PyMOL Python script that loads the backbone (N, CA, C, O; Angstrom):
from pymol import cmd

cmd.read_pdbstr("""\
ATOM      1  N   UNK A   1      27.409 -22.873  -2.385  1.00  0.00           N
ATOM      2  CA  UNK A   1      27.217 -23.480  -0.216  1.00  0.00           C
ATOM      3  C   UNK A   1      27.913 -21.529  -0.959  1.00  0.00           C
ATOM      4  O   UNK A   1      27.789 -20.489  -0.312  1.00  0.00           O
ATOM      5  N   UNK A   2      28.483 -21.616  -2.195  1.00  0.00           N
ATOM      6  CA  UNK A   2      29.220 -20.351  -1.655  1.00  0.00           C
ATOM      7  C   UNK A   2      28.748 -19.156  -1.617  1.00  0.00           C
ATOM      8  O   UNK A   2      29.292 -18.220  -1.033  1.00  0.00           O
ATOM      9  N   UNK A   3      27.121 -19.073  -2.578  1.00  0.00           N
ATOM     10  CA  UNK A   3      26.536 -17.904  -2.253  1.00  0.00           C
ATOM     11  C   UNK A   3      25.809 -17.541  -0.544  1.00  0.00           C
ATOM     12  O   UNK A   3      25.875 -16.409  -0.066  1.00  0.00           O
ATOM     13  N   UNK A   4      25.069 -18.855   0.277  1.00  0.00           N
ATOM     14  CA  UNK A   4      26.257 -18.851   1.857  1.00  0.00           C
ATOM     15  C   UNK A   4      26.300 -18.742   2.111  1.00  0.00           C
ATOM     16  O   UNK A   4      25.455 -18.432   2.951  1.00  0.00           O
ATOM     17  N   UNK A   5      28.196 -18.611   2.193  1.00  0.00           N
ATOM     18  CA  UNK A   5      28.948 -18.562   3.634  1.00  0.00           C
ATOM     19  C   UNK A   5      29.644 -16.942   2.689  1.00  0.00           C
ATOM     20  O   UNK A   5      30.308 -16.186   3.400  1.00  0.00           O
ATOM     21  N   UNK A   6      29.423 -16.478   0.991  1.00  0.00           N
ATOM     22  CA  UNK A   6      29.072 -15.089   1.335  1.00  0.00           C
ATOM     23  C   UNK A   6      28.501 -13.841   1.342  1.00  0.00           C
ATOM     24  O   UNK A   6      28.815 -12.743   0.883  1.00  0.00           O
ATOM     25  N   UNK A   7      27.157 -14.487   2.269  1.00  0.00           N
ATOM     26  CA  UNK A   7      26.089 -14.494   1.947  1.00  0.00           C
ATOM     27  C   UNK A   7      26.428 -13.537   4.413  1.00  0.00           C
ATOM     28  O   UNK A   7      26.462 -12.514   5.097  1.00  0.00           O
ATOM     29  N   UNK A   8      26.555 -15.145   4.413  1.00  0.00           N
ATOM     30  CA  UNK A   8      26.752 -15.231   5.793  1.00  0.00           C
ATOM     31  C   UNK A   8      28.369 -13.864   6.134  1.00  0.00           C
ATOM     32  O   UNK A   8      28.546 -13.259   7.191  1.00  0.00           O
ATOM     33  N   UNK A   9      29.151 -13.775   5.016  1.00  0.00           N
ATOM     34  CA  UNK A   9      29.709 -12.846   5.677  1.00  0.00           C
ATOM     35  C   UNK A   9      29.350 -11.236   5.363  1.00  0.00           C
ATOM     36  O   UNK A   9      29.435 -10.208   6.034  1.00  0.00           O
ATOM     37  N   UNK A  10      28.911 -11.542   4.018  1.00  0.00           N
ATOM     38  CA  UNK A  10      28.035  -9.486   4.813  1.00  0.00           C
ATOM     39  C   UNK A  10      27.824  -9.556   5.888  1.00  0.00           C
ATOM     40  O   UNK A  10      28.509  -9.124   6.815  1.00  0.00           O
ATOM     41  N   UNK A  11      25.956 -10.615   5.958  1.00  0.00           N
ATOM     42  CA  UNK A  11      25.865 -10.381   7.076  1.00  0.00           C
ATOM     43  C   UNK A  11      26.563  -9.890   8.547  1.00  0.00           C
ATOM     44  O   UNK A  11      25.868  -9.295   9.370  1.00  0.00           O
ATOM     45  N   UNK A  12      28.101 -10.211   8.830  1.00  0.00           N
ATOM     46  CA  UNK A  12      28.256 -10.429   9.567  1.00  0.00           C
ATOM     47  C   UNK A  12      28.873  -8.779   9.440  1.00  0.00           C
ATOM     48  O   UNK A  12      28.770  -7.899  10.295  1.00  0.00           O
ATOM     49  N   UNK A  13      29.279  -8.722   8.614  1.00  0.00           N
ATOM     50  CA  UNK A  13      30.031  -7.208   7.829  1.00  0.00           C
ATOM     51  C   UNK A  13      29.236  -5.693   8.401  1.00  0.00           C
ATOM     52  O   UNK A  13      29.839  -4.728   8.870  1.00  0.00           O
ATOM     53  N   UNK A  14      27.441  -5.830   8.171  1.00  0.00           N
ATOM     54  CA  UNK A  14      26.495  -5.351   8.307  1.00  0.00           C
ATOM     55  C   UNK A  14      26.398  -5.354  10.063  1.00  0.00           C
ATOM     56  O   UNK A  14      26.269  -4.457  10.896  1.00  0.00           O
ATOM     57  N   UNK A  15      26.511  -6.606  10.129  1.00  0.00           N
ATOM     58  CA  UNK A  15      25.740  -6.343  12.016  1.00  0.00           C
ATOM     59  C   UNK A  15      27.433  -5.868  12.897  1.00  0.00           C
ATOM     60  O   UNK A  15      27.471  -5.628  14.104  1.00  0.00           O
ATOM     61  N   UNK A  16      28.288  -5.835  12.274  1.00  0.00           N
ATOM     62  CA  UNK A  16      29.655  -5.113  12.561  1.00  0.00           C
ATOM     63  C   UNK A  16      29.685  -4.141  12.482  1.00  0.00           C
ATOM     64  O   UNK A  16      29.946  -3.424  13.448  1.00  0.00           O
ATOM     65  N   UNK A  17      29.404  -3.645  11.179  1.00  0.00           N
ATOM     66  CA  UNK A  17      29.339  -2.240  11.036  1.00  0.00           C
ATOM     67  C   UNK A  17      27.945  -1.104  11.837  1.00  0.00           C
ATOM     68  O   UNK A  17      28.147  -0.074  12.480  1.00  0.00           O
ATOM     69  N   UNK A  18      27.189  -1.461  11.654  1.00  0.00           N
ATOM     70  CA  UNK A  18      26.517  -0.834  12.386  1.00  0.00           C
ATOM     71  C   UNK A  18      26.013  -1.204  14.297  1.00  0.00           C
ATOM     72  O   UNK A  18      24.988  -0.638  14.679  1.00  0.00           O
ATOM     73  N   UNK A  19      26.639  -1.960  15.149  1.00  0.00           N
ATOM     74  CA  UNK A  19      27.095  -1.923  16.096  1.00  0.00           C
ATOM     75  C   UNK A  19      28.307  -0.945  15.754  1.00  0.00           C
ATOM     76  O   UNK A  19      27.784   0.169  15.785  1.00  0.00           O
ATOM     77  N   UNK A  20      29.867  -0.761  15.395  1.00  0.00           N
ATOM     78  CA  UNK A  20      30.124  -0.417  15.794  1.00  0.00           C
ATOM     79  C   UNK A  20      29.799   1.317  15.580  1.00  0.00           C
ATOM     80  O   UNK A  20      30.071   2.279  16.298  1.00  0.00           O
ATOM     81  N   UNK A  21      29.494   1.271  15.006  1.00  0.00           N
ATOM     82  CA  UNK A  21      27.669   2.685  14.080  1.00  0.00           C
ATOM     83  C   UNK A  21      27.889   3.606  15.154  1.00  0.00           C
ATOM     84  O   UNK A  21      28.332   4.729  15.396  1.00  0.00           O
ATOM     85  N   UNK A  22      27.232   2.327  15.825  1.00  0.00           N
ATOM     86  CA  UNK A  22      26.413   2.977  17.749  1.00  0.00           C
ATOM     87  C   UNK A  22      27.060   3.483  18.584  1.00  0.00           C
ATOM     88  O   UNK A  22      27.110   4.562  19.175  1.00  0.00           O
ATOM     89  N   UNK A  23      28.201   1.382  18.543  1.00  0.00           N
ATOM     90  CA  UNK A  23      28.972   2.109  20.260  1.00  0.00           C
ATOM     91  C   UNK A  23      30.612   2.883  19.304  1.00  0.00           C
ATOM     92  O   UNK A  23      31.190   3.952  19.501  1.00  0.00           O
ATOM     93  N   UNK A  24      30.731   2.414  18.883  1.00  0.00           N
ATOM     94  CA  UNK A  24      32.722   3.105  18.713  1.00  0.00           C
ATOM     95  C   UNK A  24      33.380   1.865  19.423  1.00  0.00           C
ATOM     96  O   UNK A  24      34.599   2.038  19.446  1.00  0.00           O
ATOM     97  N   UNK A  25      33.166   1.171  19.767  1.00  0.00           N
ATOM     98  CA  UNK A  25      33.933   0.011  20.012  1.00  0.00           C
ATOM     99  C   UNK A  25      33.196  -1.396  19.356  1.00  0.00           C
ATOM    100  O   UNK A  25      32.117  -1.817  18.941  1.00  0.00           O
ATOM    101  N   UNK A  26      34.863  -1.860  19.625  1.00  0.00           N
ATOM    102  CA  UNK A  26      35.252  -3.188  18.445  1.00  0.00           C
ATOM    103  C   UNK A  26      34.684  -4.483  19.052  1.00  0.00           C
ATOM    104  O   UNK A  26      33.696  -5.153  18.751  1.00  0.00           O
ATOM    105  N   UNK A  27      35.779  -4.646  20.160  1.00  0.00           N
ATOM    106  CA  UNK A  27      34.870  -5.731  20.855  1.00  0.00           C
ATOM    107  C   UNK A  27      33.263  -5.771  21.266  1.00  0.00           C
ATOM    108  O   UNK A  27      32.849  -6.907  21.497  1.00  0.00           O
ATOM    109  N   UNK A  28      32.355  -4.761  21.384  1.00  0.00           N
ATOM    110  CA  UNK A  28      30.825  -4.881  21.540  1.00  0.00           C
ATOM    111  C   UNK A  28      30.530  -5.106  19.796  1.00  0.00           C
ATOM    112  O   UNK A  28      29.677  -5.875  19.354  1.00  0.00           O
ATOM    113  N   UNK A  29      30.919  -4.741  19.440  1.00  0.00           N
ATOM    114  CA  UNK A  29      30.489  -4.985  17.318  1.00  0.00           C
ATOM    115  C   UNK A  29      30.998  -6.141  17.090  1.00  0.00           C
ATOM    116  O   UNK A  29      30.495  -6.773  16.162  1.00  0.00           O
ATOM    117  N   UNK A  30      31.997  -6.689  17.759  1.00  0.00           N
ATOM    118  CA  UNK A  30      32.221  -8.567  17.856  1.00  0.00           C
ATOM    119  C   UNK A  30      31.521  -8.994  17.696  1.00  0.00           C
ATOM    120  O   UNK A  30      31.027  -9.416  16.650  1.00  0.00           O
ATOM    121  N   UNK A  31      31.033  -9.057  19.400  1.00  0.00           N
ATOM    122  CA  UNK A  31      29.954  -9.520  19.888  1.00  0.00           C
ATOM    123  C   UNK A  31      28.639 -10.059  19.671  1.00  0.00           C
ATOM    124  O   UNK A  31      28.026 -11.102  19.897  1.00  0.00           O
ATOM    125  N   UNK A  32      28.396  -8.616  18.996  1.00  0.00           N
ATOM    126  CA  UNK A  32      26.801  -8.133  18.332  1.00  0.00           C
ATOM    127  C   UNK A  32      26.919  -9.229  17.338  1.00  0.00           C
ATOM    128  O   UNK A  32      26.389 -10.327  17.513  1.00  0.00           O
ATOM    129  N   UNK A  33      28.099  -8.703  15.578  1.00  0.00           N
ATOM    130  CA  UNK A  33      27.724  -9.459  15.132  1.00  0.00           C
ATOM    131  C   UNK A  33      28.202 -11.074  14.928  1.00  0.00           C
ATOM    132  O   UNK A  33      28.210 -11.781  13.921  1.00  0.00           O
ATOM    133  N   UNK A  34      28.644 -11.374  16.501  1.00  0.00           N
ATOM    134  CA  UNK A  34      28.791 -13.432  16.492  1.00  0.00           C
ATOM    135  C   UNK A  34      27.362 -13.539  17.205  1.00  0.00           C
ATOM    136  O   UNK A  34      26.601 -14.431  16.829  1.00  0.00           O
ATOM    137  N   UNK A  35      27.125 -13.009  17.819  1.00  0.00           N
ATOM    138  CA  UNK A  35      25.269 -13.674  19.209  1.00  0.00           C
ATOM    139  C   UNK A  35      24.037 -13.002  17.947  1.00  0.00           C
ATOM    140  O   UNK A  35      22.843 -13.299  17.986  1.00  0.00           O
ATOM    141  N   UNK A  36      24.486 -12.330  17.187  1.00  0.00           N
ATOM    142  CA  UNK A  36      23.127 -11.810  16.777  1.00  0.00           C
ATOM    143  C   UNK A  36      22.906 -12.929  15.631  1.00  0.00           C
ATOM    144  O   UNK A  36      21.860 -13.523  15.893  1.00  0.00           O
ATOM    145  N   UNK A  37      23.560 -13.476  14.357  1.00  0.00           N
ATOM    146  CA  UNK A  37      22.983 -14.547  13.666  1.00  0.00           C
ATOM    147  C   UNK A  37      22.241 -15.938  14.751  1.00  0.00           C
ATOM    148  O   UNK A  37      21.254 -16.671  14.699  1.00  0.00           O
ATOM    149  N   UNK A  38      23.660 -15.666  15.873  1.00  0.00           N
ATOM    150  CA  UNK A  38      22.629 -17.279  16.379  1.00  0.00           C
ATOM    151  C   UNK A  38      21.347 -16.284  17.201  1.00  0.00           C
ATOM    152  O   UNK A  38      20.159 -16.605  17.174  1.00  0.00           O
ATOM    153  N   UNK A  39      21.665 -15.549  17.621  1.00  0.00           N
ATOM    154  CA  UNK A  39      19.326 -15.974  18.162  1.00  0.00           C
ATOM    155  C   UNK A  39      19.130 -15.389  17.051  1.00  0.00           C
ATOM    156  O   UNK A  39      19.188 -14.553  17.953  1.00  0.00           O
ATOM    157  N   UNK A  40      18.883 -14.739  15.593  1.00  0.00           N
ATOM    158  CA  UNK A  40      17.997 -15.193  14.703  1.00  0.00           C
ATOM    159  C   UNK A  40      17.915 -16.358  14.143  1.00  0.00           C
ATOM    160  O   UNK A  40      16.932 -16.446  13.406  1.00  0.00           O
ATOM    161  N   UNK A  41      18.999 -17.922  14.239  1.00  0.00           N
ATOM    162  CA  UNK A  41      19.239 -19.120  14.198  1.00  0.00           C
ATOM    163  C   UNK A  41      17.557 -19.463  15.021  1.00  0.00           C
ATOM    164  O   UNK A  41      16.570 -19.895  14.427  1.00  0.00           O
ATOM    165  N   UNK A  42      17.631 -19.161  16.325  1.00  0.00           N
ATOM    166  CA  UNK A  42      16.567 -19.172  17.175  1.00  0.00           C
ATOM    167  C   UNK A  42      15.411 -18.954  16.861  1.00  0.00           C
ATOM    168  O   UNK A  42      14.492 -19.769  16.784  1.00  0.00           O
ATOM    169  N   UNK A  43      15.393 -17.627  16.627  1.00  0.00           N
ATOM    170  CA  UNK A  43      13.916 -17.084  15.537  1.00  0.00           C
ATOM    171  C   UNK A  43      13.372 -17.567  14.704  1.00  0.00           C
ATOM    172  O   UNK A  43      12.148 -17.620  14.824  1.00  0.00           O
ATOM    173  N   UNK A  44      13.933 -18.090  13.596  1.00  0.00           N
ATOM    174  CA  UNK A  44      13.934 -17.746  12.766  1.00  0.00           C
ATOM    175  C   UNK A  44      12.610 -19.968  12.162  1.00  0.00           C
ATOM    176  O   UNK A  44      11.858 -20.471  11.327  1.00  0.00           O
ATOM    177  N   UNK A  45      13.280 -20.196  13.342  1.00  0.00           N
ATOM    178  CA  UNK A  45      12.958 -21.603  13.638  1.00  0.00           C
ATOM    179  C   UNK A  45      11.801 -21.571  14.184  1.00  0.00           C
ATOM    180  O   UNK A  45      10.964 -22.119  13.466  1.00  0.00           O
ATOM    181  N   UNK A  46      11.120 -20.898  15.781  1.00  0.00           N
ATOM    182  CA  UNK A  46       9.986 -20.864  16.238  1.00  0.00           C
ATOM    183  C   UNK A  46       9.278 -20.133  14.727  1.00  0.00           C
ATOM    184  O   UNK A  46       8.436 -20.813  14.140  1.00  0.00           O
ATOM    185  N   UNK A  47       9.551 -19.135  14.311  1.00  0.00           N
ATOM    186  CA  UNK A  47       8.706 -18.187  12.926  1.00  0.00           C
ATOM    187  C   UNK A  47       8.140 -18.661  12.359  1.00  0.00           C
ATOM    188  O   UNK A  47       7.077 -18.279  11.871  1.00  0.00           O
ATOM    189  N   UNK A  48       9.254 -20.758  12.105  1.00  0.00           N
ATOM    190  CA  UNK A  48       9.028 -21.047  11.219  1.00  0.00           C
ATOM    191  C   UNK A  48       7.219 -22.034  11.010  1.00  0.00           C
ATOM    192  O   UNK A  48       6.250 -22.093  10.253  1.00  0.00           O
ATOM    193  N   UNK A  49       7.872 -22.742  12.550  1.00  0.00           N
ATOM    194  CA  UNK A  49       6.710 -23.055  13.237  1.00  0.00           C
ATOM    195  C   UNK A  49       5.999 -22.113  13.368  1.00  0.00           C
ATOM    196  O   UNK A  49       6.829 -21.219  13.207  1.00  0.00           O
ATOM    197  N   UNK A  50       5.339 -21.761  13.492  1.00  0.00           N
ATOM    198  CA  UNK A  50       4.245 -21.018  14.070  1.00  0.00           C
ATOM    199  C   UNK A  50       3.796 -20.727  12.922  1.00  0.00           C
ATOM    200  O   UNK A  50       2.570 -20.805  12.847  1.00  0.00           O
ATOM    201  N   UNK A  51       4.632 -20.243  11.462  1.00  0.00           N
ATOM    202  CA  UNK A  51       4.063 -19.339  10.063  1.00  0.00           C
ATOM    203  C   UNK A  51       3.339 -21.579   9.861  1.00  0.00           C
ATOM    204  O   UNK A  51       2.122 -21.471   9.709  1.00  0.00           O
ATOM    205  N   UNK A  52       3.589 -22.615   9.844  1.00  0.00           N
ATOM    206  CA  UNK A  52       3.251 -24.020   9.353  1.00  0.00           C
ATOM    207  C   UNK A  52       2.247 -24.181   9.394  1.00  0.00           C
ATOM    208  O   UNK A  52       1.419 -24.583   8.576  1.00  0.00           O
ATOM    209  N   UNK A  53       2.177 -23.572  11.359  1.00  0.00           N
ATOM    210  CA  UNK A  53       1.026 -23.663  12.199  1.00  0.00           C
ATOM    211  C   UNK A  53      -0.376 -23.536  11.831  1.00  0.00           C
ATOM    212  O   UNK A  53      -1.217 -24.429  11.724  1.00  0.00           O
ATOM    213  N   UNK A  54      -0.538 -21.758  11.579  1.00  0.00           N
ATOM    214  CA  UNK A  54      -0.560 -20.554  10.845  1.00  0.00           C
ATOM    215  C   UNK A  54      -1.203 -21.661   9.394  1.00  0.00           C
ATOM    216  O   UNK A  54      -2.415 -21.592   9.188  1.00  0.00           O
ATOM    217  N   UNK A  55      -0.644 -22.291   8.787  1.00  0.00           N
ATOM    218  CA  UNK A  55      -1.038 -22.352   6.638  1.00  0.00           C
ATOM    219  C   UNK A  55      -1.665 -23.461   6.869  1.00  0.00           C
ATOM    220  O   UNK A  55      -2.495 -24.047   6.174  1.00  0.00           O
ATOM    221  N   UNK A  56      -1.003 -23.851   8.394  1.00  0.00           N
ATOM    222  CA  UNK A  56      -2.344 -25.446   7.979  1.00  0.00           C
ATOM    223  C   UNK A  56      -3.403 -25.336   8.320  1.00  0.00           C
ATOM    224  O   UNK A  56      -4.206 -26.033   7.700  1.00  0.00           O
ATOM    225  N   UNK A  57      -3.951 -24.471   9.408  1.00  0.00           N
ATOM    226  CA  UNK A  57      -5.086 -23.471   9.597  1.00  0.00           C
ATOM    227  C   UNK A  57      -5.847 -23.089   8.542  1.00  0.00           C
ATOM    228  O   UNK A  57      -6.985 -23.375   8.168  1.00  0.00           O
ATOM    229  N   UNK A  58      -4.622 -22.089   7.971  1.00  0.00           N
ATOM    230  CA  UNK A  58      -6.026 -21.406   6.970  1.00  0.00           C
ATOM    231  C   UNK A  58      -6.142 -22.344   5.543  1.00  0.00           C
ATOM    232  O   UNK A  58      -7.093 -22.247   4.768  1.00  0.00           O
ATOM    233  N   UNK A  59      -5.144 -23.143   5.378  1.00  0.00           N
ATOM    234  CA  UNK A  59      -5.482 -23.836   4.366  1.00  0.00           C
ATOM    235  C   UNK A  59      -6.654 -24.891   4.588  1.00  0.00           C
ATOM    236  O   UNK A  59      -7.277 -25.497   3.716  1.00  0.00           O
ATOM    237  N   UNK A  60      -6.796 -24.957   5.930  1.00  0.00           N
ATOM    238  CA  UNK A  60      -7.899 -25.541   6.726  1.00  0.00           C
ATOM    239  C   UNK A  60      -8.997 -25.286   7.100  1.00  0.00           C
ATOM    240  O   UNK A  60      -9.419 -26.231   7.766  1.00  0.00           O
ATOM    241  N   UNK A  61     -10.293 -23.825   6.959  1.00  0.00           N
ATOM    242  CA  UNK A  61     -10.411 -23.196   6.455  1.00  0.00           C
ATOM    243  C   UNK A  61     -11.035 -23.141   5.880  1.00  0.00           C
ATOM    244  O   UNK A  61     -12.253 -23.095   6.053  1.00  0.00           O
ATOM    245  N   UNK A  62      -9.980 -23.108   4.257  1.00  0.00           N
ATOM    246  CA  UNK A  62     -10.143 -22.646   2.987  1.00  0.00           C
ATOM    247  C   UNK A  62     -10.930 -24.263   2.477  1.00  0.00           C
ATOM    248  O   UNK A  62     -11.944 -24.495   1.818  1.00  0.00           O
ATOM    249  N   UNK A  63     -10.106 -24.991   3.014  1.00  0.00           N
ATOM    250  CA  UNK A  63     -10.676 -25.874   2.992  1.00  0.00           C
ATOM    251  C   UNK A  63     -11.624 -26.242   3.431  1.00  0.00           C
ATOM    252  O   UNK A  63     -11.618 -27.344   2.881  1.00  0.00           O
ATOM    253  N   UNK A  64     -12.720 -26.242   4.151  1.00  0.00           N
ATOM    254  CA  UNK A  64     -15.178 -26.584   4.710  1.00  0.00           C
ATOM    255  C   UNK A  64     -14.421 -25.506   3.863  1.00  0.00           C
ATOM    256  O   UNK A  64     -13.357 -25.867   3.361  1.00  0.00           O
ATOM    257  N   UNK A  65     -15.068 -23.564   3.534  1.00  0.00           N
ATOM    258  CA  UNK A  65     -15.464 -23.699   2.954  1.00  0.00           C
ATOM    259  C   UNK A  65     -15.508 -22.726   1.353  1.00  0.00           C
ATOM    260  O   UNK A  65     -15.976 -21.701   0.857  1.00  0.00           O
ATOM    261  N   UNK A  66     -14.547 -24.062   1.009  1.00  0.00           N
ATOM    262  CA  UNK A  66     -14.559 -24.251  -0.838  1.00  0.00           C
ATOM    263  C   UNK A  66     -15.784 -24.191  -1.475  1.00  0.00           C
ATOM    264  O   UNK A  66     -16.288 -23.559  -2.403  1.00  0.00           O
ATOM    265  N   UNK A  67     -16.100 -25.033  -0.696  1.00  0.00           N
ATOM    266  CA  UNK A  67     -17.948 -25.212  -2.269  1.00  0.00           C
ATOM    267  C   UNK A  67     -19.642 -25.448  -1.071  1.00  0.00           C
ATOM    268  O   UNK A  67     -20.681 -26.098  -1.181  1.00  0.00           O
ATOM    269  N   UNK A  68     -19.153 -24.652  -0.195  1.00  0.00           N
ATOM    270  CA  UNK A  68     -20.872 -24.927   0.859  1.00  0.00           C
ATOM    271  C   UNK A  68     -21.917 -25.378   0.743  1.00  0.00           C
ATOM    272  O   UNK A  68     -22.426 -26.090   1.609  1.00  0.00           O
ATOM    273  N   UNK A  69     -22.739 -24.922  -0.866  1.00  0.00           N
ATOM    274  CA  UNK A  69     -23.546 -25.622  -1.383  1.00  0.00           C
ATOM    275  C   UNK A  69     -23.130 -27.217  -1.502  1.00  0.00           C
ATOM    276  O   UNK A  69     -24.139 -27.903  -1.338  1.00  0.00           O
ATOM    277  N   UNK A  70     -21.940 -28.020  -1.741  1.00  0.00           N
ATOM    278  CA  UNK A  70     -21.790 -29.268  -2.828  1.00  0.00           C
ATOM    279  C   UNK A  70     -22.891 -29.478  -0.609  1.00  0.00           C
ATOM    280  O   UNK A  70     -23.942 -30.115  -0.548  1.00  0.00           O
ATOM    281  N   UNK A  71     -22.320 -28.870   0.600  1.00  0.00           N
ATOM    282  CA  UNK A  71     -22.754 -29.781   1.874  1.00  0.00           C
ATOM    283  C   UNK A  71     -23.983 -29.577   2.207  1.00  0.00           C
ATOM    284  O   UNK A  71     -24.418 -29.745   3.346  1.00  0.00           O
ATOM    285  N   UNK A  72     -24.688 -29.168   1.162  1.00  0.00           N
ATOM    286  CA  UNK A  72     -26.143 -28.881   1.283  1.00  0.00           C
ATOM    287  C   UNK A  72     -26.828 -29.954   0.301  1.00  0.00           C
ATOM    288  O   UNK A  72     -27.733 -30.761   0.514  1.00  0.00           O
ATOM    289  N   UNK A  73     -26.280 -29.751  -0.536  1.00  0.00           N
ATOM    290  CA  UNK A  73     -26.834 -31.045  -1.785  1.00  0.00           C
ATOM    291  C   UNK A  73     -26.973 -32.579  -0.968  1.00  0.00           C
ATOM    292  O   UNK A  73     -26.164 -33.043  -0.165  1.00  0.00           O
ATOM    293  N   UNK A  74     -28.249 -33.193  -1.438  1.00  0.00           N
ATOM    294  CA  UNK A  74     -28.459 -34.440  -0.579  1.00  0.00           C
ATOM    295  C   UNK A  74     -28.951 -34.473   0.429  1.00  0.00           C
ATOM    296  O   UNK A  74     -29.550 -35.544   0.522  1.00  0.00           O
ATOM    297  N   UNK A  75     -29.114 -33.565   1.777  1.00  0.00           N
ATOM    298  CA  UNK A  75     -30.307 -33.519   3.000  1.00  0.00           C
ATOM    299  C   UNK A  75     -31.659 -33.075   2.492  1.00  0.00           C
ATOM    300  O   UNK A  75     -32.614 -32.996   3.265  1.00  0.00           O
TER     301      UNK A  75
END
""", "prot")
cmd.dss("prot")
cmd.show_as("cartoon", "prot")
cmd.util.cbc("prot")
cmd.orient("prot")
């Protein structure tokens, strides 16, 4: 848990620093540093769903073509 907390602080600091370097505004930088992780959380959720769908399809394709000669035996 400590590693997660320290990473969150680091992430906040980087987001704030980049936004401040680009805008020079503490208010905008603070808002970006708070909103960006929230947006990333939503994007990550949908990325995981899409990635799981991709992996499932990939595994199904691999299973069908894994032993193509086996399907011909006995026909």
